[in-house]
C-alpha positions as CSV (number, residue, x, y, z in Angstrom):
1,M,8.4,-15.4,36.6
2,D,11.7,-13.5,36.8
3,Q,12.4,-11.0,34.1
4,P,15.8,-11.3,32.3
5,W,18.5,-8.8,33.5
6,R,19.4,-6.1,31.1
7,Y,21.9,-3.2,31.1
8,C,20.5,-0.1,32.6
9,G,21.6,3.3,31.2
10,E,22.0,5.0,34.5
11,R,25.4,6.4,35.4
12,V,26.5,5.4,38.9
13,M,29.8,6.7,40.4
14,G,30.9,7.6,36.9
15,R,30.4,4.1,35.5
16,Y,27.6,2.1,34.1
17,D,27.4,-0.6,36.7
18,R,23.7,-1.1,37.5
19,Y,21.4,-3.6,35.9
20,C,17.7,-3.4,35.4
21,Q,14.6,-5.5,34.8
22,V,11.9,-4.4,32.3
23,T,8.2,-4.9,32.5
24,S,5.6,-4.6,29.8
25,R,4.4,-1.4,31.3
26,E,7.8,0.2,31.0
27,R,7.9,-0.9,27.4
28,R,4.7,1.0,26.8
29,L,6.1,4.0,28.7
30,L,9.2,4.1,26.5
31,M,7.0,4.2,23.4
32,G,5.1,7.1,24.9
33,R,1.8,5.4,24.9
34,S,0.8,6.1,28.5
35,A,1.3,8.5,31.3
36,G,1.1,11.5,28.9
37,L,4.8,11.2,28.0
38,T,4.5,11.5,24.2
39,S,6.2,14.9,24.4
40,T,9.4,13.5,26.0
41,P,10.4,10.6,23.7
42,S,14.1,11.4,24.1
43,W,14.2,10.0,27.6
44,T,15.0,6.3,28.4
45,F,13.1,4.6,31.2
46,C,15.4,2.8,33.6
47,R,14.8,0.7,36.7
48,T,17.7,0.3,39.1
49,T,18.5,-2.5,41.6
50,D,21.3,-3.5,43.9
51,G,20.7,-7.1,43.3
52,G,17.8,-7.5,45.6
53,A,14.1,-7.2,45.1
54,M,13.0,-4.3,43.0
55,A,10.8,-1.6,44.3
56,A,7.8,-0.7,42.2
57,D,8.6,3.0,42.4
58,E,12.2,2.8,41.4
59,V,11.6,3.9,37.8
60,R,13.9,6.8,36.8
61,L,14.3,9.0,33.8
62,V,17.7,9.1,32.2
63,P,18.6,11.9,29.7
64,V,19.4,11.0,26.2
65,Q,22.9,12.4,26.7
66,Q,23.6,9.5,29.1
67,R,22.9,6.8,26.5
68,R,26.3,5.1,26.0
69,T,27.6,1.8,24.8
70,L,27.9,-0.1,28.0
71,G,30.8,-2.3,29.0
72,G,31.3,-5.3,31.3
73,A,29.3,-8.4,31.6
74,A,25.7,-8.7,32.6
75,P,24.5,-11.4,35.0
76,T,23.2,-13.4,32.0
77,G,26.5,-13.1,30.2
78,E,24.9,-11.1,27.3
79,R,27.0,-8.5,25.6
80,P,25.9,-4.8,25.8
81,T,24.4,-2.9,23.0
82,G,24.3,0.8,22.5
83,V,20.6,1.7,22.4
84,S,17.7,1.8,24.9
85,Q,19.4,-0.7,27.1
86,S,16.5,-1.1,29.5
87,L,14.3,-2.4,26.8
88,L,16.5,-4.9,24.9
89,P,14.6,-8.2,24.9
90,G,17.8,-10.2,24.0
91,R,18.2,-12.6,21.1
92,R,17.3,-15.5,23.3
93,H,14.0,-14.0,24.3
94,R,12.0,-13.5,21.0
95,T,8.8,-15.1,22.2
96,S,7.0,-11.8,23.1
97,R,3.3,-11.8,22.7
98,S,3.5,-9.1,20.0
99,S,6.0,-11.0,17.8
100,G,4.0,-14.2,18.4
101,R,0.8,-12.5,17.1
102,R,2.7,-11.2,14.0
103,A,4.1,-14.7,13.3
104,V,0.6,-16.2,13.7
105,W,-1.2,-13.8,11.2
106,Q,1.6,-14.2,8.7
107,R,1.4,-18.0,8.8
108,E,-2.4,-17.9,8.7
109,Y,-2.3,-15.6,5.6
110,V,0.2,-17.8,3.7
111,R,-1.7,-20.9,4.7
112,A,-5.0,-19.5,3.4
113,I,-3.3,-18.6,0.1
114,V,-1.9,-22.2,-0.2
115,V,-5.2,-23.8,0.6
116,G,-7.0,-21.4,-1.8
117,D,-4.5,-22.3,-4.6
118,G,-5.0,-26.0,-4.1
119,L,-8.8,-25.7,-4.1
120,A,-8.8,-23.4,-7.2
121,A,-6.7,-26.1,-9.0
122,L,-9.1,-28.9,-7.9
123,L,-12.2,-26.9,-8.8
124,G,-10.7,-26.0,-12.2
125,A,-10.0,-29.7,-12.8
126,L,-13.5,-30.7,-11.9
127,I,-15.0,-28.0,-14.1
128,G,-12.8,-29.2,-17.0
129,W,-13.9,-32.8,-16.4
130,V,-17.6,-31.9,-16.5
131,V,-17.2,-29.7,-19.6
132,R,-15.2,-32.4,-21.5
133,F,-16.8,-35.6,-20.4
134,G,-20.1,-34.7,-18.8
135,D,-20.4,-38.0,-16.9
136,T,-18.3,-41.0,-16.0
137,A,-19.6,-43.1,-18.8
138,S,-18.2,-40.9,-21.5
139,A,-14.7,-40.8,-19.8
140,Q,-13.7,-44.3,-20.8
141,G,-10.5,-45.0,-22.6
142,A,-7.0,-43.5,-22.6
143,A,-8.2,-39.9,-22.8
144,G,-10.4,-40.3,-19.7
145,M,-7.6,-42.0,-17.8
146,S,-5.1,-39.3,-18.6
147,A,-7.6,-36.7,-17.6
148,L,-8.2,-38.4,-14.3
149,I,-4.5,-38.6,-13.6
150,T,-4.1,-34.9,-14.5
151,M,-7.0,-34.0,-12.3
152,T,-5.5,-35.9,-9.4
153,L,-2.0,-34.4,-9.8
154,L,-3.0,-30.8,-10.7
155,P,-3.6,-29.5,-7.2
156,P,-0.2,-30.5,-5.7
157,V,1.7,-29.6,-8.9
158,W,-0.1,-26.3,-9.0
159,V,0.9,-25.4,-5.4
160,L,4.5,-26.7,-5.8
161,T,4.9,-24.6,-9.0
162,M,3.6,-21.5,-7.1
163,L,6.2,-22.3,-4.4
164,L,8.9,-22.6,-7.1
165,F,8.1,-19.2,-8.4
166,R,8.1,-17.7,-4.9
167,A,4.4,-16.8,-5.0
168,Y,4.1,-17.5,-1.3
169,E,6.9,-15.1,-0.1
170,P,5.4,-12.5,2.3
171,R,7.2,-9.6,0.5
172,F,5.2,-10.3,-2.7
173,L,1.9,-10.8,-1.0
174,A,-0.9,-8.4,0.0
175,V,0.1,-5.4,-2.1
176,G,1.0,-4.7,-5.7
177,F,0.9,-6.8,-8.9
178,E,4.1,-8.8,-8.3
179,E,2.1,-11.6,-6.7
180,F,-0.3,-11.9,-9.6
181,Q,2.6,-11.8,-12.1
182,R,4.2,-14.7,-10.4
183,V,0.8,-16.6,-10.4
184,L,0.6,-16.0,-14.2
185,L,4.2,-17.2,-14.7
186,A,3.5,-20.3,-12.6
187,G,0.3,-21.1,-14.4
188,T,2.0,-20.7,-17.8
189,T,4.7,-23.1,-16.6
190,V,2.1,-25.7,-15.6
191,V,0.5,-25.5,-19.0
192,A,4.0,-26.0,-20.6
193,M,4.6,-28.9,-18.2
194,V,1.4,-30.7,-19.2
195,G,2.1,-30.2,-22.9
196,T,5.7,-31.4,-22.6
197,A,4.7,-34.4,-20.5
198,S,1.9,-35.4,-22.9
199,W,4.3,-35.2,-25.9
200,A,7.3,-36.9,-24.2
201,L,5.3,-39.7,-22.7
202,Q,2.9,-40.0,-25.6
203,L,-0.1,-39.5,-23.4
204,D,-3.5,-39.1,-25.0
205,V,-4.5,-36.1,-22.9
206,A,-8.0,-34.8,-23.6
207,R,-7.4,-31.3,-25.0
208,G,-10.8,-30.1,-24.1
209,F,-10.2,-31.0,-20.5
210,V,-6.8,-29.1,-20.4
211,V,-8.1,-26.1,-22.3
212,V,-10.9,-25.6,-19.7
213,A,-9.2,-26.8,-16.5
214,L,-6.0,-24.8,-16.5
215,P,-7.5,-21.3,-17.4
216,V,-10.3,-21.8,-14.9
217,A,-7.7,-22.8,-12.2
218,G,-5.7,-19.7,-13.0
219,C,-8.7,-17.4,-12.8
220,L,-9.9,-19.0,-9.6
221,T,-6.5,-18.6,-8.1
222,V,-6.3,-14.9,-8.8
223,L,-9.9,-14.4,-7.5
224,T,-9.1,-16.4,-4.3
225,R,-5.9,-14.4,-3.7
226,F,-7.7,-11.2,-4.3
227,G,-10.4,-12.1,-1.8
228,V,-7.9,-13.1,0.9
229,R,-5.9,-9.9,0.2
230,R,-9.1,-7.8,0.5
231,Y,-9.9,-9.5,3.9
232,L,-6.4,-8.7,5.1
233,H,-6.8,-5.1,4.0
234,V,-10.0,-4.8,6.0
235,R,-8.2,-6.1,9.1
236,R,-5.3,-3.7,8.5
237,A,-7.7,-0.8,8.3
238,A,-8.9,-1.8,11.8
239,G,-5.3,-1.8,13.0
240,E,-4.7,-5.5,13.0
241,C,-2.0,-7.6,11.1
242,M,0.4,-4.7,11.0
243,Q,4.2,-4.8,10.9
244,S,6.0,-2.9,13.6
245,T,8.3,-0.4,11.9
246,V,11.2,1.8,12.9
247,V,11.9,4.7,10.6
248,A,15.2,6.4,10.4
249,G,15.8,9.8,8.8
250,H,15.3,13.5,9.3
251,P,12.1,14.4,11.3
252,S,10.3,16.1,8.4
253,A,10.9,13.1,6.1
254,V,9.9,10.6,8.9
255,A,6.7,12.6,9.5
256,A,5.8,12.6,5.8
257,L,6.3,8.8,5.7
258,V,4.1,8.3,8.8
259,Q,1.3,10.3,7.3
260,Q,1.5,8.3,4.1
261,V,1.5,4.8,5.7
262,R,-1.4,5.8,8.0
263,R,-3.3,6.9,4.9
264,E,-2.6,3.7,3.0
265,T,-3.0,1.0,5.7
266,N,-3.1,-1.8,3.1
267,H,0.7,-1.8,3.1
268,G,0.6,-3.0,6.7
269,L,3.2,-0.7,8.2
270,R,2.7,0.7,11.7
271,V,5.4,3.2,12.7
272,D,6.2,2.6,16.3
273,A,9.4,4.6,16.7
274,A,11.9,6.8,14.9
275,C,15.6,7.5,14.9
276,T,16.8,10.9,13.8
277,P,20.2,12.7,13.5
278,G,21.1,13.5,17.1
279,G,18.0,11.8,18.4
280,E,16.0,15.0,18.1
281,T,12.3,15.2,17.5
282,D,10.1,18.0,16.3
283,A,6.6,19.3,16.7
284,Q,5.2,17.4,13.7
285,L,6.4,14.0,15.0
286,D,5.1,14.8,18.5
287,A,1.7,15.6,17.0
288,L,1.7,12.3,15.2
289,G,2.5,10.5,18.4
290,V,5.8,8.9,17.1
291,P,8.5,8.8,19.7
292,V,12.2,9.3,18.8
293,L,14.1,6.6,20.6
294,G,17.6,7.1,19.4
295,N,20.0,8.6,16.9
296,L,21.1,7.2,13.6
297,E,23.8,5.1,15.3
298,Q,21.2,3.4,17.4
299,I,18.8,2.1,14.8
300,A,19.5,-1.6,15.2
301,G,19.3,-1.4,19.0
302,V,15.9,0.3,18.8
303,A,14.6,-2.3,16.3
304,E,15.8,-5.0,18.6
305,A,14.3,-3.4,21.7
306,L,10.9,-3.1,20.0
307,D,11.2,-6.5,18.2
308,A,10.4,-4.6,15.0
309,D,9.5,-6.3,11.8
310,V,10.8,-3.5,9.5
311,V,13.5,-0.9,9.6
312,A,12.9,1.8,6.9
313,T,15.7,4.2,6.2
314,L,15.0,7.5,4.4
315,T,17.4,9.5,2.3
316,C,19.7,11.7,4.3
317,P,23.5,12.5,4.1
318,E,24.2,10.7,7.4
319,L,22.8,7.4,6.1
320,D,25.3,6.8,3.3
321,G,26.4,3.5,1.7
322,P,28.8,2.3,4.4
323,V,26.4,3.2,7.2
324,L,23.6,1.3,5.5
325,R,25.8,-1.7,4.9
326,R,26.8,-1.9,8.5
327,L,23.2,-1.5,9.6
328,G,22.3,-4.5,7.4
329,W,24.9,-6.5,9.2
330,E,23.6,-5.4,12.6
331,L,20.0,-6.4,11.7
332,E,21.1,-9.9,10.6
333,G,20.5,-11.3,14.1
334,T,17.0,-9.6,14.5
335,R,13.6,-10.3,12.9
336,A,13.7,-6.9,11.1
337,D,13.8,-6.5,7.3
338,M,15.5,-3.4,6.0
339,I,13.8,-1.1,3.5
340,V,15.9,1.7,1.9
341,A,14.0,4.6,0.4
342,P,15.8,6.1,-2.6
343,A,16.0,9.9,-3.2
344,L,13.9,9.3,-6.3
345,T,10.2,9.2,-5.3
346,D,6.9,8.6,-7.0
347,I,8.6,6.6,-9.8
348,V,7.9,2.9,-9.3
349,G,6.9,-0.3,-11.0
350,P,8.3,-1.4,-14.4
351,R,10.3,1.8,-14.9
352,V,12.7,1.1,-12.1
353,V,15.1,-1.8,-12.2
354,I,18.0,-2.5,-9.9
355,R,21.2,-3.2,-11.9
356,P,24.3,-4.0,-9.9
357,V,27.5,-2.4,-11.3
358,S,30.8,-3.2,-9.5
359,G,29.0,-3.9,-6.3
360,L,26.8,-0.8,-6.5
361,P,23.0,-1.4,-6.7
362,L,22.2,1.2,-9.3
363,L,18.6,2.2,-10.1
364,H,17.9,2.1,-13.8
365,V,15.0,4.4,-14.6
366,D,13.3,3.9,-18.0
367,R,11.6,6.8,-19.9
368,P,7.9,7.1,-19.2
369,E,5.7,5.7,-21.9
370,L,3.7,8.7,-23.1
371,R,3.1,7.6,-26.7
372,G,3.3,4.5,-28.7
373,V,1.3,1.3,-29.4
374,R,0.1,0.7,-25.9
375,H,-1.3,4.3,-25.6
376,A,-3.1,3.6,-28.9
377,G,-4.5,0.5,-27.4
378,K,-5.6,2.5,-24.3
379,A,-7.4,5.0,-26.6
380,F,-9.2,2.2,-28.4
381,F,-10.2,0.5,-25.1
382,D,-11.4,3.9,-23.7
383,R,-13.7,4.7,-26.6
384,G,-15.0,1.2,-26.9
385,S,-15.8,1.0,-23.1
386,A,-17.4,4.5,-23.2
387,A,-19.7,3.5,-26.1
388,L,-20.7,0.3,-24.3
389,G,-21.2,2.2,-21.0
390,L,-23.4,4.8,-22.6
391,V,-25.6,2.1,-24.0
392,V,-25.8,0.1,-20.8
393,L,-26.3,3.1,-18.6
394,A,-28.9,4.9,-20.8
395,P,-31.8,4.0,-18.4
396,L,-29.9,5.4,-15.5
397,F,-29.1,8.5,-17.4
398,L,-32.8,9.0,-18.1
399,V,-33.7,8.6,-14.4
400,I,-31.0,11.0,-13.2
401,A,-32.0,13.6,-15.9
402,V,-35.6,13.5,-14.7
403,A,-34.6,13.8,-11.1
404,V,-32.3,16.8,-11.8
405,K,-35.0,18.6,-13.7
406,L,-37.7,18.0,-11.1
407,D,-35.4,19.0,-8.2
408,S,-34.5,22.5,-9.3
409,R,-34.8,24.8,-12.2
410,G,-32.1,24.9,-14.9
411,P,-30.5,22.5,-17.5
412,V,-29.8,18.8,-16.9
413,F,-26.2,19.1,-17.8
414,F,-23.5,21.4,-16.6
415,R,-20.6,22.3,-18.9
416,Q,-17.3,23.7,-17.9
417,T,-14.0,24.5,-19.7
418,R,-11.2,22.2,-18.7
419,V,-7.6,21.7,-20.0
420,G,-6.7,18.4,-21.6
421,R,-3.7,16.8,-23.2
422,D,-1.0,19.1,-24.5
423,G,-2.9,22.1,-23.0
424,R,-5.9,21.9,-25.3
425,E,-9.1,23.1,-23.8
426,F,-12.4,21.2,-24.0
427,S,-15.9,21.4,-22.6
428,M,-16.4,18.8,-19.9
429,V,-20.0,17.7,-19.3
430,K,-21.5,16.6,-16.0
431,F,-25.0,16.2,-14.5
432,R,-25.9,19.5,-12.9
433,S,-25.6,19.2,-9.1
434,M,-25.8,22.8,-8.1
435,V,-28.2,25.7,-8.5
436,V,-28.0,27.7,-11.7
437,D,-26.1,30.7,-10.4
438,A,-23.5,28.7,-8.5
439,E,-20.6,30.5,-10.0
440,N,-21.8,33.9,-8.9
441,L,-22.4,32.6,-5.3
442,L,-18.9,31.2,-5.2
443,I,-17.5,34.7,-4.7
444,D,-19.2,35.0,-1.3
445,L,-18.2,31.5,-0.2
446,R,-14.5,31.8,-0.9
447,T,-13.6,32.7,2.7
448,K,-15.3,29.4,3.9
449,S,-13.3,27.2,1.6
450,E,-11.9,24.0,3.3
451,G,-9.6,23.4,0.3
452,N,-6.0,24.2,-0.2
453,G,-4.9,26.7,-2.8
454,L,-7.0,26.8,-6.0
455,L,-9.4,24.0,-5.0
456,F,-12.6,25.2,-3.5
457,K,-14.0,22.6,-1.1
458,M,-16.9,22.9,1.3
459,R,-18.5,19.9,3.0
460,R,-21.9,21.6,3.3
461,D,-21.9,23.7,0.2
462,P,-25.2,25.6,0.1
463,R,-25.1,25.7,-3.7
464,V,-25.5,21.9,-4.0
465,T,-29.1,20.7,-4.6
466,R,-30.8,17.8,-2.8
467,V,-30.4,15.5,-5.8
468,G,-26.9,16.9,-6.5
469,S,-25.8,15.9,-3.0
470,L,-26.7,12.3,-3.8
471,L,-25.2,12.4,-7.2
472,R,-21.9,13.7,-5.8
473,R,-21.8,11.2,-3.0
474,Y,-21.6,8.3,-5.5
475,S,-19.9,10.3,-8.3
476,L,-23.0,9.8,-10.5
477,D,-22.7,13.4,-11.6
478,E,-19.6,12.5,-13.5
479,L,-21.1,9.8,-15.7
480,P,-21.8,12.2,-18.7
481,Q,-18.0,12.5,-19.0
482,L,-18.3,9.2,-20.9
483,F,-19.3,11.5,-23.8
484,N,-15.9,13.2,-23.4
485,V,-14.1,9.8,-23.4
486,L,-16.0,8.8,-26.5
487,G,-15.0,12.0,-28.2
488,G,-11.3,11.6,-27.3
489,S,-10.8,14.6,-25.1
490,M,-10.7,12.4,-21.9
491,S,-9.7,8.9,-20.9
492,L,-11.3,6.5,-18.5
493,V,-8.2,6.8,-16.2
494,G,-6.0,9.8,-15.9
495,P,-5.2,12.9,-13.9
496,R,-7.9,15.2,-12.6
497,P,-9.0,17.6,-15.4
498,P,-7.7,21.0,-14.3
499,L,-9.3,24.4,-14.8
500,P,-7.6,27.0,-17.1
501,K,-6.9,29.2,-14.1
502,E,-5.1,26.3,-12.4
503,V,-3.0,25.7,-15.5
504,A,-2.0,29.3,-15.7
505,E,-0.2,29.0,-12.4
506,Y,1.6,25.7,-13.4
507,G,5.4,25.5,-13.3
508,N,7.4,23.2,-15.5
509,D,6.9,20.3,-13.1
510,L,3.1,20.6,-12.9
511,R,2.8,20.9,-16.7
512,R,3.7,17.2,-16.9
513,R,0.1,16.5,-15.9
514,L,-0.8,17.7,-19.4
515,L,1.3,15.0,-21.1
516,V,-1.7,12.6,-20.9
517,K,-5.4,12.9,-21.2
518,P,-7.4,13.7,-18.0
519,G,-9.5,10.9,-16.7
520,L,-13.0,10.1,-15.5
521,T,-11.3,8.4,-12.6
522,G,-7.7,8.3,-11.3
523,L,-5.4,7.9,-8.3
524,W,-7.0,11.0,-6.8
525,Q,-10.4,9.4,-7.0
526,V,-9.4,6.1,-5.3
527,S,-7.1,7.8,-2.7
528,G,-9.4,10.1,-0.9
529,R,-11.3,12.2,-3.5
530,S,-12.3,15.6,-1.9
531,D,-10.5,14.8,1.3
532,L,-7.1,15.3,-0.5
533,D,-5.5,18.7,-0.5
534,L,-4.1,20.3,-3.6
535,D,-0.5,19.2,-3.1
536,E,-1.5,15.5,-2.6
537,S,-3.8,15.6,-5.6
538,I,-1.0,17.0,-7.8
539,R,1.5,14.4,-6.4
540,L,-0.9,11.5,-7.3
541,D,-1.5,12.9,-10.8
542,L,2.2,13.1,-11.4
543,Q,2.7,9.7,-10.0
544,Y,0.2,8.4,-12.5
545,V,1.9,10.2,-15.4
546,E,5.3,8.8,-14.5
547,N,4.2,5.2,-13.9
548,W,1.3,4.6,-16.4
549,S,0.8,1.1,-17.6
550,P,-2.3,-1.0,-18.6
551,T,-2.1,-2.9,-15.4
552,F,-2.0,0.4,-13.5
553,D,-5.2,1.4,-15.2
554,V,-6.9,-1.9,-14.4
555,M,-5.9,-1.5,-10.7
556,I,-7.4,2.0,-10.6
557,L,-10.6,1.0,-12.3
558,A,-11.0,-1.9,-9.8
559,K,-10.5,0.4,-6.9
560,T,-12.9,3.0,-8.3
561,L,-16.0,0.9,-7.7
562,K,-15.1,0.6,-4.0
563,A,-14.4,4.3,-3.7
564,V,-17.6,5.5,-5.2
565,T,-19.9,2.9,-3.5
566,G,-18.4,3.8,-0.2
567,G,-19.1,7.5,-0.8
568,R,-16.0,8.5,1.3
569,G,-14.4,11.8,0.6
570,A,-17.2,13.0,-1.8
571,Y,-18.7,16.4,-1.2
């Protein structure tokens, strides 16, 4: 099958008058994925022809300086674009295998969510029927008939209401709490609809049926969506179901974003290319294997050439308002969505609201919630949960205490001074996982630290006992911190409790970590544990302080179980 003709960026006799055909191999070459060409991403691959058959060896390199907006008319009548001309698939040719796969997994994911919602509503209705009526004989009369009608109509009405509240839009699925908030709003609306219909039509709806069916349907919907999301995250961790992304900005900022999305694969972004001022790359991008395929004027062309799903623009002076507006226009004919990263980072969620003023999308940033009723509720929940946990885990505490005592000489518990809220020091308690004179041995091991800055890290620390190694792997050594939570010096979720010598070197920014209580778990625990360096640990702690909310705590607690059972990053 003949390939479509495209403009070729080779200068011939002072004019661009050659055309080229592009193969899938050349696409891979341009992206620097073969032939060892990752170090020369600023070159465009071009194949020339005089109109006859193309020779397999006529693949030439064209310097980035020769990339121009081409004039004239191609044999297919398509207008020229200004970027990576030899790779443009053309707007009529969007049936590439990669884009087809992306469309398939997105459709399958949404279809699974829709089917799950319908089944959750049906199962909720069946459970409500069984609880209210028990058997068919007791479901006689108007109440039974209205319940039967409600049970029949609930699944389609449930799904349609979710659709009305945009709970199936891809941008709300797979990450964050927005999806579940929309599910909650849709479920509440269905409850209101049933109540209004029963009142307006004078229906004798069995209240026991409704009271059971709708909450059960809501809970099952959330659980189903969570399960499907978890399955998607597993596939994304394996490199599947990803969105091809082109990132635009300065090389250092692009490299930072690449590292972040590779660390958090659940967001589903795979950076395939970058556009930078002047089309220049740097050593960090080369090391990450991200090719620079154009400058900031060529973003749309690169996105079209790669059939990208997402274009992410980072903050830089060259990408101002008018430039971004024109970029949005240029992307209208492509499949790519545009994401604009603001200069304000690590502040997300309910604190940030977009408020248009005279055509300007202004970010309104609320004050962080560091005191108040919700924090009082958090303290009550923390202490109640700690008391319950200490009672339930008492047998496990006893087993661990005996194991620690039998494994090595010394006390069962290890106490260390840490700094809590408002800079107050407290004694943090843990199960002892090291030999008794561990602090003295630390002086000799400082040179072998694998950590960054003040944090001492060593994967095979000789001070750790045999039982201590097992306790650390699953964070069981931290369970006695429930006593600190019960006493009020710590919280279930919060920043990592710092040492006094760390706090002594804090600047004004880092002291914000002390505005809340340190936690038994936190973002640092669920984001890599000991694999994180000092800077990343601090960033995550500050992110928690700036964005705290009850739902944020619930999310972290849910992720903690996965983190500790997996044992990843613990040493």
